[in-house]
VEXDREN-2710 file (C-alpha; in Angstrom, 1 decimal):
% VEXDREN-2710
k/r/px/py/pz
1/MET/-25.3/0.7/-15.8
2/LEU/-24.3/-1.9/-13.2
3/ALA/-25.9/-5.4/-13.1
4/VAL/-27.3/-5.7/-9.5
5/ARG/-29.4/-8.5/-8.2
6/ALA/-32.9/-7.6/-7.2
7/GLY/-32.9/-6.8/-3.6
8/THR/-29.3/-5.9/-3.4
9/ALA/-28.1/-2.3/-2.3
10/TYR/-26.7/-0.4/-5.0
11/LEU/-23.0/-0.1/-4.2
12/PRO/-21.2/2.1/-6.7
13/TRP/-17.8/1.3/-5.3
14/HIS/-17.9/-2.3/-6.4
15/ASP/-17.5/-0.9/-10.1
16/PRO/-14.1/0.6/-10.4
17/ARG/-15.5/2.9/-13.2
18/GLU/-18.2/4.4/-10.9
19/ALA/-16.0/4.8/-8.0
20/THR/-13.3/6.7/-10.1
21/ARG/-16.1/8.7/-11.7
22/LEU/-17.2/9.8/-8.1
23/LEU/-13.6/10.5/-7.3
24/ARG/-13.1/12.7/-10.5
25/TYR/-16.2/14.8/-9.4
26/ALA/-14.9/15.0/-5.8
27/LEU/-11.6/16.4/-7.2
28/HIS/-13.4/18.7/-9.6
29/ARG/-15.3/20.2/-6.5
30/GLU/-11.8/20.7/-5.1
31/GLY/-10.5/22.7/-8.2
32/PHE/-8.7/19.7/-10.0
33/THR/-10.8/20.3/-13.3
34/HIS/-8.2/18.8/-16.0
35/THR/-8.5/15.1/-15.2
36/TYR/-8.8/12.2/-17.5
37/GLN/-10.3/9.0/-16.8
38/SER/-10.2/5.5/-18.6
39/SER/-11.5/2.3/-17.7
40/GLY/-11.3/-1.4/-18.8
41/ASN/-10.7/-5.0/-17.6
42/GLY/-12.0/-4.5/-14.1
43/MET/-10.0/-1.4/-13.2
44/ALA/-10.2/2.3/-13.9
45/VAL/-7.3/4.9/-13.9
46/LEU/-7.6/8.7/-13.4
47/SER/-5.0/11.1/-14.2
48/VAL/-5.1/14.0/-11.8
49/THR/-1.9/15.7/-12.9
50/THR/1.2/14.9/-14.7
51/GLU/2.7/13.7/-11.3
52/LEU/-0.3/11.8/-10.1
53/THR/-2.3/9.0/-11.4
54/VAL/-4.8/7.1/-9.2
55/TRP/-5.8/3.6/-10.2
56/CYS/-9.0/1.8/-8.8
57/ARG/-9.1/-1.9/-8.6
58/LYS/-10.5/-4.5/-6.2
59/GLY/-12.2/-2.0/-4.1
60/SER/-9.2/0.4/-3.5
61/PHE/-7.9/3.6/-4.9
62/VAL/-4.0/3.2/-5.2
63/TRP/-1.7/6.1/-6.0
64/THR/2.1/7.0/-5.2
65/GLU/3.1/9.6/-2.9
66/ASP/6.9/10.4/-2.6
67/GLY/7.9/7.0/-3.6
68/LEU/5.2/5.4/-1.3
69/THR/2.2/3.5/-2.3
70/VAL/-1.3/4.9/-0.8
71/THR/-4.4/2.9/-0.7
72/HIS/-7.9/4.2/0.2
73/PRO/-11.1/2.5/0.0
74/SER/-13.0/3.2/-3.2
75/GLY/-16.2/3.5/-1.2
76/ASP/-15.1/6.8/0.0
77/PRO/-14.1/8.9/-3.0
78/ALA/-14.5/12.2/-1.0
79/GLY/-12.1/11.1/1.5
80/ALA/-9.5/10.1/-1.2
81/ALA/-10.1/13.4/-2.9
82/GLN/-9.3/15.2/0.3
83/LEU/-6.0/13.1/0.8
84/ILE/-5.0/13.8/-2.8
85/LYS/-5.8/17.5/-2.5
86/ARG/-3.7/17.6/0.8
87/HIS/-0.6/16.0/-0.9
88/LEU/-0.8/18.2/-4.1
89/ARG/-1.4/21.4/-2.4
90/ARG/0.8/21.3/0.4
91/PRO/2.8/24.5/1.4
92/ALA/6.0/25.0/-0.6
93/GLU/8.0/24.8/2.7
94/GLU/7.0/21.1/3.0
95/ASP/7.9/20.2/-0.6
96/PRO/11.4/18.7/-1.1
97/GLN/13.9/21.4/-2.5
98/ASP/14.5/21.4/-6.2
99/ILE/18.2/20.7/-6.6
100/TRP/18.1/23.1/-9.6
101/GLU/16.7/25.9/-7.7
102/ASP/18.6/29.2/-8.3
103/ASP/19.1/31.5/-5.3
104/SER/20.9/34.3/-7.3
105/ALA/17.9/36.3/-7.5
106/GLY/18.8/37.8/-11.0
107/ARG/22.4/38.2/-10.2
108/PRO/25.1/37.0/-12.5
109/PRO/26.6/33.6/-11.4
110/GLN/29.6/33.7/-9.0
111/GLY/32.5/31.2/-8.9
112/SER/31.9/29.9/-12.3
113/VAL/34.0/26.9/-13.3
114/ARG/34.7/28.5/-16.8
END
């Protein structure tokens, strides 16, 4: 439970643990049901997938997309969930090509170096 002075509005995003819990629930509604949350020392972390971890600290959610740091206000967990969903579920043609992708479609390799 948060310690709030009498007469002060309840602001859950001031507590990183609560803001991250709300983000976790928003992501669950979007289909990301295997998440893991941990909190401590004035910050919280949410592991969404093996590729994406979201940190919450000092009023912001922070994560990395394609090598760039993304920040979003922790007071808007539903908005952060939409951004995360858009990043993780973008169409395959927008994803960078895997350098190990094989176009052979089951055919034997051609021009082998052996």
